[in-house]
C-alpha positions, 0 to 999 in steps of 0.5 A: 667507239668513244665511251660517250656513245656507249654511255648514251646508248645504255641510258636510252635503253634503261626505260625499255629495261624497266618497262620489260621488267615491270611487265614481266613481274606483273605477268608472272603475278597474274599467271599465278593468280590465274592458276590458283583461281584468284584472278580479278574479275576484270581479267575474266571479262568476255571469257567464254571458257568456264572450266580449264581455261585458267590453266592455259591463261596462267601458263601463257601469262607466266611464259610471257612474263619470263620472256619479258624478263629474259629479254630485259636481261639481254637488253641490259647486258648488251647495253653495258 
């Protein structure tokens, strides 16, 4: 395997790593906002759950955010 092919593969995965990182950070921030009850109103549109749903949604958002960050880390580590 030549170094040119390795360099090309790492640069092609860079947008994926950046997108996963941004999604992960935003999901964690939204999860924290849901836990404290300060989520923006547009995130609650269509929500029929009035009480208790914020904890579940906040937890799910944090799990998704952490998953995205871990996957971005693995993709970045493999591309080096």
